[in-house]
C-alpha positions in Angstrom: -20.2 20.4 -19.6 -20.8 16.7 -20.2 -22.4 13.9 -18.3 -20.4 10.8 -17.5 -21.8 7.8 -15.7 -20.1 5.7 -13.0 -21.4 2.4 -11.6 -20.4 1.0 -8.2 -20.9 -2.7 -8.2 -20.4 -2.7 -4.5 -21.2 0.5 -2.6 -18.6 1.0 0.3 -21.5 2.1 2.6 -24.3 -0.5 1.9 -22.7 -3.1 -0.4 -25.5 -2.4 -3.0 -25.1 -1.6 -6.6 -25.6 2.1 -7.6 -25.1 4.2 -10.7 -24.4 7.9 -10.6 -24.3 10.7 -13.2 -21.3 13.0 -13.0 -21.4 16.6 -14.2 -17.9 17.0 -15.7 -16.7 20.5 -16.6 -14.0 20.3 -19.2 -12.0 23.4 -20.3 -10.2 23.6 -23.6 -6.6 24.8 -23.6 -4.6 26.1 -26.6 -2.0 23.6 -27.6 -0.5 22.6 -30.9 -1.5 19.0 -31.7 -0.8 17.2 -34.9 -3.9 16.0 -36.8 -3.1 12.4 -36.0 -3.2 13.1 -32.2 -6.6 15.0 -32.2 -8.5 11.8 -31.3 -6.0 10.7 -28.5 -7.4 10.4 -25.0 -5.8 11.5 -21.7 -6.8 10.4 -18.2 -7.3 12.5 -15.0 -8.0 11.2 -11.6 -10.3 13.1 -9.3 -11.7 12.5 -5.8 -15.5 12.8 -5.8 -18.0 12.8 -3.0 -21.0 10.4 -3.5 -24.0 9.8 -1.3 -25.3 6.3 -0.9 -29.0 6.5 -1.9 -30.0 3.7 0.4 -28.3 4.9 3.7 -28.0 8.6 2.9 -24.3 8.5 3.9 -21.5 10.3 2.0 -18.4 8.5 0.8 -15.4 9.6 -1.3 -14.1 7.7 -4.2 -11.3 8.3 -6.8 -12.6 8.2 -10.3 -10.6 8.2 -13.6 -12.0 10.5 -16.3 -11.2 10.5 -20.0 -10.6 13.7 -21.9 -8.8 15.0 -25.0 -5.2 16.1 -24.7 -6.3 19.7 -25.4 -8.7 19.8 -22.4 -8.4 19.7 -18.7 -11.0 18.8 -16.1 -12.1 21.9 -14.3 -14.6 20.3 -11.9 -16.6 17.2 -11.2 -19.9 17.0 -9.3 -22.5 14.3 -8.8 -25.8 15.4 -10.4 -28.8 15.2 -8.2 -31.7 13.0 -9.2 -33.8 16.1 -9.9 -31.4 17.3 -12.7 
């Protein structure tokens, strides 16, 4: 697990600026990668549900996540403020 941050400059619900912490579960897969490619990055798009903290309304947004070529994104959740 790792925490990624995303910032909405203009919330689609209230037009305000909000920052969210995403709990990203990455899973390693076994692949043969040459040493010069170990630091490469890959991109995965995911649809994530967010809740506007001002209006308490849910909205969906597509986010692009970075990961290594030997990982895949297992799940993405928005962390609650209590975590």
